Every structure is written in structure tokens, then in C-alpha cells.
C-alpha positions as CSV (number, residue, x, y, z in Angstrom):
1,X,142.9,67.6,70.2
2,X,139.5,68.5,70.9
3,X,137.5,70.9,68.5
4,X,134.7,73.3,69.9
5,X,131.9,74.6,67.8
6,X,129.6,77.2,68.9
7,X,126.1,77.8,67.6
8,X,123.9,80.9,68.4
9,X,121.3,82.7,66.8
10,X,117.9,84.2,67.2
11,X,114.9,82.4,68.8
12,X,113.3,79.6,67.1
13,X,116.1,79.4,64.3
14,X,116.7,75.8,64.5
15,X,119.8,75.8,66.7
16,X,119.2,72.7,68.8
17,X,118.1,70.7,65.8
18,X,121.2,71.6,63.6
19,X,123.4,70.7,66.9
20,X,121.9,67.2,66.9
21,X,122.4,66.6,63.0
22,X,126.0,68.0,63.4
23,X,127.0,65.7,66.2
24,X,125.7,62.7,64.0
25,X,127.8,63.8,61.1
26,X,130.9,64.4,63.3
27,X,130.8,61.1,65.2
28,X,130.3,59.0,61.8
29,X,133.8,57.7,62.3
30,X,133.1,56.9,65.8
31,X,134.7,60.1,67.2
32,X,133.0,61.1,70.3
33,X,130.8,64.3,70.4
34,X,129.2,66.2,73.5
35,X,126.4,68.7,72.9
36,X,125.9,71.1,75.8
37,X,122.9,73.3,76.1
38,X,123.0,75.8,78.9
39,X,119.7,77.6,78.2
40,X,117.6,77.3,81.4
41,X,114.6,78.8,80.0
42,X,114.0,75.6,77.8
43,X,115.5,72.4,79.6
44,X,116.6,70.3,76.9
45,X,117.4,66.8,78.7
46,X,113.6,66.1,78.3
47,X,113.4,67.1,74.9
48,X,116.4,65.1,73.8
49,X,115.3,61.9,75.5
50,X,111.4,62.5,76.5
51,X,111.1,58.7,77.5
52,X,113.8,58.9,80.2
53,X,113.4,60.3,83.5
54,X,116.3,62.0,84.7
55,X,116.7,63.6,88.0
56,X,118.0,67.1,88.7
57,X,121.3,65.9,89.7
58,X,121.9,65.1,85.9
59,X,121.6,68.7,85.3
60,X,124.3,71.0,84.0
61,X,123.6,73.2,86.9
62,X,125.0,71.2,89.6
63,X,128.3,71.5,87.4
64,X,128.1,75.0,87.0
65,X,127.4,75.6,90.7
66,X,129.8,73.0,92.0
67,X,132.7,74.4,94.4
68,X,135.4,72.7,92.1
69,X,134.8,72.2,88.3
70,X,136.9,69.3,87.1
71,X,136.9,66.6,84.3
72,X,135.4,63.8,86.6
73,X,132.6,66.1,87.8
74,X,131.7,66.9,84.2
75,X,132.0,63.1,83.1
76,X,129.4,62.2,85.9
77,X,126.9,64.7,84.6
78,X,127.1,63.6,80.9
79,X,124.0,61.7,79.6
80,X,125.1,59.2,76.9
81,X,122.4,58.4,74.2
82,X,121.1,54.9,74.1
83,X,120.8,54.7,70.2
84,X,124.0,56.7,69.5
85,X,126.5,55.9,72.2
86,X,129.2,58.3,70.6
87,X,127.0,61.1,71.6
88,X,126.7,62.4,74.9
89,X,124.4,65.3,76.1
90,X,124.4,67.9,78.9
91,X,121.6,70.4,79.7
92,X,118.9,71.4,82.4
93,X,116.3,68.9,83.6
94,X,112.5,68.9,83.6
95,X,111.0,71.5,85.9
96,X,114.1,73.5,86.1
97,X,114.1,77.3,85.3
98,X,116.4,80.4,85.3
99,X,116.0,81.0,89.0
100,X,116.9,77.3,90.0
101,X,120.5,78.2,90.3
102,X,122.6,81.3,91.2
103,X,124.1,83.4,88.4
104,X,126.7,81.7,86.5
105,X,130.3,83.5,86.5
106,X,132.3,83.9,83.4
107,X,135.6,82.1,85.0
108,X,133.2,79.2,85.9
109,X,132.0,78.7,82.4
110,X,135.3,79.0,80.8
111,X,136.7,76.4,83.1
112,X,133.6,74.2,82.5
113,X,134.0,74.3,78.7
114,X,137.8,73.8,79.1
115,X,137.2,70.4,81.2
116,X,134.3,69.1,79.1
117,X,136.9,69.6,76.1
118,X,139.1,66.9,77.5
119,X,136.6,64.2,77.3
120,X,135.6,64.1,73.6
121,X,136.7,65.0,70.2
122,X,134.2,67.4,69.6
123,X,132.1,69.7,71.8
124,X,129.0,71.4,70.4
125,X,127.8,74.3,72.4
126,X,124.0,75.0,71.9
127,X,123.6,78.5,73.1
128,X,120.6,80.7,74.4
129,X,119.5,83.5,72.2
130,X,119.8,85.8,75.4
131,X,123.3,87.3,75.4
132,X,122.6,88.1,79.1
133,X,123.2,84.4,79.7
134,X,127.1,84.6,80.2
135,X,127.2,81.2,78.5
136,X,126.5,82.4,75.0
137,X,129.4,85.0,75.0
138,X,131.8,82.9,76.8
139,X,131.0,79.9,74.6
140,X,131.6,82.4,71.3
141,X,135.0,83.2,72.6
142,X,135.8,79.7,73.3
143,X,135.0,78.3,69.9
144,X,137.2,76.9,67.1
145,X,134.1,77.4,64.7
146,X,131.4,79.8,65.7
147,X,127.8,79.4,63.6
148,X,125.4,82.1,63.8
149,X,121.9,80.6,62.5
150,X,119.5,83.6,61.5
151,X,115.8,83.3,60.2
152,X,115.9,85.1,56.9
153,X,113.2,87.5,57.9
154,X,112.7,90.6,59.9
155,X,112.9,88.9,63.3
156,X,116.4,87.3,62.3
157,X,117.6,90.7,60.7
158,X,116.9,92.8,63.8
159,X,118.1,90.1,66.2
160,X,121.3,90.3,64.5
161,X,121.5,94.1,64.3
162,X,120.6,94.1,67.9
163,X,123.5,91.8,69.2
164,X,126.1,92.5,66.9
165,X,127.4,95.5,69.0
166,X,127.7,93.4,71.9
167,X,130.2,91.2,70.2
168,X,132.5,93.7,68.8
169,X,135.6,92.8,70.8
170,X,138.1,91.0,69.0
171,X,137.9,87.9,71.3
172,X,134.5,87.1,69.8
173,X,136.1,87.0,66.2
174,X,132.5,88.1,64.9
175,X,133.8,88.5,61.2
176,X,134.8,84.6,60.9
177,X,131.5,83.3,62.0
178,X,129.4,81.2,59.6
179,X,126.3,82.5,59.0
180,X,123.2,80.3,58.1
181,X,119.8,80.7,57.1
182,X,117.7,78.8,59.4
183,X,114.4,77.3,58.7
184,X,114.5,78.8,55.2
185,X,111.2,78.5,53.4
186,X,110.4,79.3,49.5
187,X,108.7,82.4,50.4
188,X,111.5,83.9,52.1
189,X,113.3,86.6,50.1
190,X,116.9,84.8,50.7
191,X,118.6,87.1,48.1
192,X,117.4,90.4,49.8
193,X,118.1,88.9,53.2
194,X,121.5,87.8,52.1
195,X,122.4,91.2,51.1
196,X,120.9,92.9,54.4
197,X,122.7,90.6,56.5
198,X,126.0,90.5,54.7
199,X,126.0,87.0,53.2
200,X,124.7,83.3,54.0
201,X,127.3,80.7,54.1
202,X,124.7,78.1,53.8
203,X,121.0,77.4,54.2
204,X,119.2,75.1,56.3
205,X,115.6,74.8,54.6
206,X,112.6,73.9,56.5
207,X,110.9,70.5,56.1
208,X,108.0,69.4,57.9
209,X,109.5,66.1,58.7
210,X,112.3,67.8,60.5
211,X,109.9,69.6,62.5
212,X,107.8,66.5,63.2
213,X,111.2,65.0,64.7
214,X,111.6,67.8,67.0
215,X,108.1,67.7,68.4
216,X,108.0,64.0,68.9
217,X,111.3,63.7,70.8
218,X,113.2,62.2,68.0
219,X,115.5,65.1,67.1
220,X,118.4,62.8,66.4
221,X,116.5,61.0,63.5
222,X,116.0,64.3,61.8
223,X,119.2,64.1,59.7
224,X,117.4,61.3,57.4
225,X,115.2,64.3,56.3
226,X,117.8,67.1,55.7
227,X,118.1,67.7,51.9
228,X,121.1,68.7,50.1
229,X,121.5,72.2,51.0
230,X,121.3,71.2,54.6
231,X,124.0,68.7,54.3
232,X,126.1,70.9,52.5
233,X,126.1,73.4,55.6
234,X,127.0,70.6,57.7
235,X,129.9,69.5,55.4
236,X,131.2,73.2,55.6
237,X,131.5,72.8,59.2
238,X,133.3,69.7,58.9
239,X,135.6,71.2,56.4
240,X,136.5,74.1,58.8
241,X,137.6,71.7,61.3
242,X,139.7,69.8,58.9
243,X,141.5,72.9,58.0
244,X,142.8,73.0,61.5
245,X,144.3,69.9,60.9
246,X,142.3,67.3,62.3
247,X,141.2,64.3,60.5
248,X,137.5,63.8,59.8
249,X,135.6,61.0,58.3
250,X,135.0,61.1,54.6
251,X,131.5,59.5,54.7
252,X,128.3,60.6,56.3
253,X,126.2,58.3,58.5
254,X,124.3,55.4,56.9
255,X,121.1,57.5,57.0
256,X,122.9,60.0,54.6
257,X,122.8,57.5,51.7
258,X,119.6,58.7,50.3
259,X,118.8,62.2,51.3
260,X,115.5,63.6,49.8
261,X,116.0,66.6,47.4
262,X,112.2,67.2,47.5
263,X,110.9,68.7,50.8
264,X,107.4,67.8,49.8
265,X,108.1,64.1,49.9
266,X,106.7,62.5,53.0
267,X,108.2,59.3,53.7
268,X,107.2,56.9,56.5
269,X,107.8,58.3,60.0
270,X,110.2,57.7,61.7
271,X,112.8,56.8,59.6
272,X,113.6,53.2,59.3
273,X,117.1,51.7,58.4
274,X,120.2,51.0,60.2
275,X,121.3,52.4,63.5
276,X,123.8,55.2,63.8
277,X,126.6,52.7,64.8
278,X,126.6,48.9,64.5
279,X,126.6,48.8,68.3
280,X,124.0,51.5,68.8
281,X,121.5,49.4,70.7
282,X,124.0,48.2,73.2
283,X,124.3,51.4,75.2
284,X,123.7,50.8,79.0
285,X,120.1,51.5,79.9
286,X,121.1,54.3,82.7
287,X,123.4,56.0,79.9
288,X,125.1,57.9,82.8
289,X,129.0,58.4,83.2
290,X,129.2,55.8,86.2
291,X,130.5,53.4,83.5
292,X,131.0,55.9,81.0
293,X,131.8,53.3,78.3
294,X,129.1,53.6,75.8
295,X,130.2,50.9,73.6
296,X,132.6,48.1,74.5
297,X,133.7,47.4,71.0
298,X,134.4,50.9,70.3
299,X,138.2,51.6,69.9
300,X,138.2,54.2,72.5
301,X,135.9,55.2,75.6
302,X,134.9,58.3,77.2
303,X,137.3,58.9,79.9
304,X,137.8,61.5,82.4
305,X,141.5,60.6,82.8
306,X,142.2,61.7,79.2
307,X,145.1,64.1,79.4
308,X,144.2,67.7,79.3
309,X,144.0,69.6,76.0
310,X,144.7,73.3,75.8
311,X,141.7,75.6,75.0
312,X,141.7,76.8,71.4
313,X,139.8,79.6,69.7
314,X,142.0,82.2,68.7
315,X,143.6,83.3,65.3
316,X,140.5,83.4,63.2
317,X,140.3,85.3,60.1
318,X,137.3,86.4,58.0
319,X,137.1,85.4,54.4
320,X,138.2,87.5,51.6
321,X,135.2,87.2,49.5
322,X,131.4,87.7,50.7
323,X,129.9,84.8,52.6
324,X,127.5,82.7,50.6
325,X,129.0,82.8,47.3
326,X,129.2,79.5,45.1
327,X,132.6,78.0,44.2
328,X,134.4,79.9,47.0
329,X,137.0,78.1,49.0
330,X,138.5,79.5,52.1
331,X,142.0,78.4,52.3
332,X,142.8,79.9,55.8
333,X,142.9,77.9,58.7
334,X,140.6,78.1,61.7
335,X,143.5,77.7,64.2
336,X,146.8,79.2,64.6
């Protein structure tokens, strides 16, 4: 059964980079993951793949405005990464903006997420910080695991305080969200912010090598530069998914074998070493869902005819202990 992970938070907190790293961790055992970004203010297709020219027909906007949303339509619009053929992406194309398409409706967004979930093992929803974008609250409602990333400063604190009243309905399961401190730096008052925000479940420390990956169009290579605290936060997501009964890989991708504990270290850039999968370089050049078989050697392929899986995302509970405390294990399941 497909798992849905929703990531939201204040602007500039590192949501999109976190989603890229999470996708690589979750596909370490050749499971399939799909990252969906529906923030029209910053089209992500040219950010993920600056070297590829993708027409607007590859845009997520064409799916959400379709007369009938089904698995086949979603599959046609998925772009498969060349170097990581078990990861697909959907987002807006270069040049598009919030006025390129009419306003999307709740029912269509919910149906779109449900149809996309039939294609892969993991859906990662990279949400806009703007709650007026209906995709964000709908994605939070549909998720099995929700991650809110907040910068540990006054911007993040006041963003959270401003948006918490918008998510008080039980369907959003606000109390069960995991909270991570994004772009955490040594000068941040982490302990004080931890108290004010209500507890951090993990830290996503800033590193200039990670930032360089983001600014040079190599977001999916940033995992090699994540320190152990960042990796522990990624592992926490995997543990939460495992609690729901799904088997997840016991190992991280090959790039994980030598994580740098010291953020000041400046290795060669970009990272050298093995590709994410053995056959990573064999993906089709066009990368689109016309063939929709990223790797002929893989045990499974992306297929629009996969039987439907029901939507999940209910039955969550908040931890008994405050978030962010060392040595605490949450034994409850995410799903009923």
C-alpha cells in the first residue's frame, strides 16, 4: 500500500531539499517514490532538472485542470530522473506562474493524490508555504506522515503561530505532525525555540555544501553532505512508515556510507562515487511516462495499471512525551 508523506513549513526552511533527500532514502531498496510540488510561485521542474528542457505539457497544472483525473493521465505527466530511475517528479514547468491555471478545487486535488498513490510505493508532497494554496491543506489531510519544517528563529516561530489556527480541524491531525528545525545553525537558540515551538523531533543542520547542491541544480546529490543529525531525521520518517506495517530497506543509499560529521569540511563538489542504483545511468533520455519503465533490470516497473490502493491518513495520535527528547520511542502506529 502506498504511503503518503506531506512536508510543509515556512518559506526558505529547506522543504524541497529535504524531500529530495527523503526520496533517495526511501528508494534505497528500489522502491519507487514520486515527489509532487504544486507551488506555482516557484516552478520546480527547471530547478530539479536545469539541464532538461521540459514543455508545459509536462506540468502538474495540466493534470489538475484535466476534465477527468485518472492514473493514466498522472502517469503521462511524471518525469523520471535520469540518474535515479526509481524517483519521479511532478511540478510546474519553467515560465508558469500562479495565473497560468484556474484555481484548483479540493475534490480534484484529493483525487489527484489518490490516483498518484496507485503508481508508486511512496508519495512525497512538497507543499507551498501559502495555506491559501488549496493543495497544502489537502495534502496534510491525505498524509500518513506529516512533517513540518520550521526555521529555529522568529520567522519560523511566527509562521507556525499564524498558521496553527488554520489547521485545528481534526482531519489535519496537527498534534501528530513531526517537527524539524530546518537550516539550523550554531548561532540559533535551538533550546529556546524548542521550548517555544513545543519540541523539535529532529534537526536539519545547514551546510554550505548542501546549499551549493541546491543552487547548482544537483539537489539529489545533497544527501552525501548531510550530517548525522540530518540523517537521523530522515530515519525517523522511515521508522514512522515502518510502524504502519510496511517493510522498508535496512540500509541507506551507497552515498550514506561516509557521512561527514563536521559541517566545516569542504569535500570535492559534486560528490564522486557510485550512482544511486546500479543501473542509474540507463534511464531513458526523455524520462517521460510514455515508456514508464525506468529500469528494465528492476523487479518492478511504474505502471498505470497497478490496482488501486485506498487513501489513508487517518487514525494518527500525538506522542505521549514532548517531541524532540532523546531516547524516546513512539510505539503507536501511524495508521489504523
